[in-house]
N, C-alpha and C positions, 0 to 999 in steps of 0.2 A: 284217759283224760289229757288235755292239754295243757300247757303251763305257758308262763310268760304273758306274752302279748296275744296270743293264742292266734298266730298266724302262718299258714303255708301257703307259701306263692310255687303253685305248680309250675308254670314253665318259667317264671323267672328265678326259679333254680335259687332259692334262698335270697336274692336280690332284693332290697326294698325298694319302694317306688321312687326316693330321690336318684336311685341308681339307674333307674328303669327309665325315667326322665332324661338321664344324661346320653344314654344311648339312642333315645328318640329323637328325631327331630321336631322342634318346634311347631305346634299345633296338630302334632300328629293323633288323629282319634281310632279309637279302639274299644273293646268291648270289656266291661269287667262282670266277674261271675262271682258269686258268694254263694257257699252253701253252708247250712246249718246243719244241726243234729238230727239225722230222721231218724232213730229211736226206732219204733215199728215199723215206718215206714221203708227201712235198709240205710244203706249209705246213700246219702244223696251226694256225697262226689262220682258217682257213677252218673246220675242224672247230669252234674254239672261237666263233665268230661264228654257226656254223647251230643250235649248243647254244643262245648266246644268244635265236637267234629261237625257239626251243620255249619256253625259260623267261618269253619275255615275255608267254606266255600266264595266267602266275601272278603275275609280279614286274613294276611298273612298271621302266622305262628305266635311273633313276638307281639301282636298287638291284641292278643286275647290274655287276659288275667285270670286265673283260677283262684279263688282265696276259700280256705275254710274260716268261714266267720261264725263265731259264737258266744259272742260277747258284744252286748251293745257299745260299750265304752271304746272298745277297737274298732268297733263299724266306725264312728266319729273320727277317733285318730288315724287311721287308714285313709278316709278319706281325705283329711286334710295335708296328707303328704303329697299328693297329685301337683303338680305344678304345670308342667307342659303339656303332661300326656291329658287330652279331652276324653271323656265318656260319652261312646255314642250310644252306649245300650247298657244297661245295669239289669243284671238278671239274680234275683236272688231265690234261691231253693231252700223254703222252711216251713214248718210249720207254724200256723198263725189262729189266732182268734180275731174277732173284730176290731178289738182294740191294740193288737199290736203283733209284731211277728216273733215268732219264741226261736228264735235262733238258737238257744243251746237247751232247746227241749229234751226235758230228763237227763242232762247232765249233771256230773256230780258238783261242779262248781258253783251251777244254778243252784241247786236243792240245796246245797250247804249254806250258801250267801241267804236264801228265803229263810232257813231254820234259824237261824242265827239270829236275826233281824226280829222274827216272830219271838222267839223265846228272851229277847232281850226286852223286848216290851212285858211279856208276863213277868219277870224280873222284876221292873220297875213298878208292876200292879196298873199297868194304865193300857189304852187301846195305843196300835201302833200308828201311826200318823200317813196322812197320805205320801209325804216327803222320804218318808222313809221306805216305804215298799218302792216306790221311784226308783230310789238308789238302790235297794236290795235286790230288786230284777235283774240281775245285770245279765242275765241272758234271753234278755225280753227287750226289742226294741218297742216300747208302749208310745201311743198317740203322745203322750206328757212327756217323752223325751224330748220332744220337738220344741218344747218351748222352754228348757234348761237352758243355762248359759253356756253350754258346753257346744250345743247344737245349733244355738244362735251364731256364735262364730264362724260356724262353717255355714251357714245361710249366706252370711255375707258376698260369700264366693260367688261370683257370676261366671266364672271360668271352668268350674269344675266340670260342667256336663255341654256337651255342641249343641248348637241351637234349635235342631232337631231330636235331640236326644228322646231316647224312652227309657222308663223302668217296668219292669214286671215281675212278680212275685207269684212264683210256681209254688203252689201249696194250696192251702183250704181256707175259706171263711174270712180272706183278708179284706173283702170287697164289705163287709156286714158294716153297716154304721148302727148308731145309737147304743153300743154295747153298754150293757149292765152288769155291773161285778158282782159276785155273790158268794158268802161263806158259807159253810155247815155250822149252825150254832152249837156251842157257844164260841166258837172260833172266830177271831176278828181279823181279817189282813186285807183279801181281795176289796171286800167292801169301803175299805179307807178311800181307793182311786175314785171313789162316787161321789165325794166329797167336794172336788174340786174339777173343773173343766169339762161338765155335763152339759149335753149330751155328748158324748165320744163320737166321734168323725171316725170311719174307718180307716185302718192305718194305709189304704191304700190310697183314699182321698187325700189322709195328711200329709202322707210322703210327696203326691201331685201338686199340693199347694205350697209346701215346706222348700223343694227343690225346683218348681215352677216348670213340671216336665209332665207331661202325660204318664201315668202309671195304670197297669192294669193288673186287677185281682177277680179272685174269682167270690162268687156268694154261696157258696156250697162247699162239701167237702171236696176231696180229690182222692183219685185212684191213678194206680200207675196202668201205664200202656206200653207197649213193645212195637218197634217198626219189624214188621214183617213180611217180606215181597212188597216193600213199598207202600203199606197201608199198616196205621196205627192200631193194634188189637189189645184187649181186655183179657190176658192168658193167664191162670192159675198158677205156671210156674215160669220161671225166667228161661228162655230157650236158649239153647246152647249157642246159635246162632242167627243174631239180631241186629238190625242197623241200626237200633237207637234205642233208648230208653226216656222218660219223659211223666209228668205228672198233668194230669187232665180233671179239669171239675167233674163232677157226679153229674150238675144240672148247667146244661148251656155252655158257654166256653168263658176266658177270661173277660171280663168286663173294661172299657176303659174310664177311666177317672181324669177329666183333665183340672188342671188347677184354676183354683177361684180369684 
């Protein structure tokens, strides 16, 4: 488990974004790749590095930033640090449900935060509230998070992304809208999210609306594919020599969600 701000900047060699801005010229454009906790799908860092290799055909090494991102608070904090470096493409490898990106899927930090919040409500002999769940879900970037004061500060920025920038969520179900949360009685936790801001948009659509940039997401589960002899294939085992690794929807392709 990572601690602190939970940031690992592969290509920046530990430098924060302010240092990166100084090194790059004003109005330089580049690619930002976030990857969450893969859990049962393996190390999402592999997918991020594979995509970086592909993007090197168009962008120089110093303009591609790869970051381990498992905390939604860090997501907003990290993006707020960009000054002169504009994002041309934002890619996120993450587990997802219709109502959120689960960046910290099954990591210890997220599970402890959730359990503590739930147990506190039991100790107070009352149901947990919508606000408490949103705050406790530190590993989940929920559609509801885009409505918080922290997010709205970032929304005021009109220089974070380039004019034709795109966002892509590599993973499952980020394009599913009208998500309804549920619990197994007598537990009451996720259901609290249904008490406000319903029906929920998909996290892909909510992101497109928030950043005003075209966003891509899937409306099904996803599987792993390997690039072998120039062709993407589904294999039971990872081959020793392959040209890349990616996630791909079980049905169709990644759909486009335009800002409203």
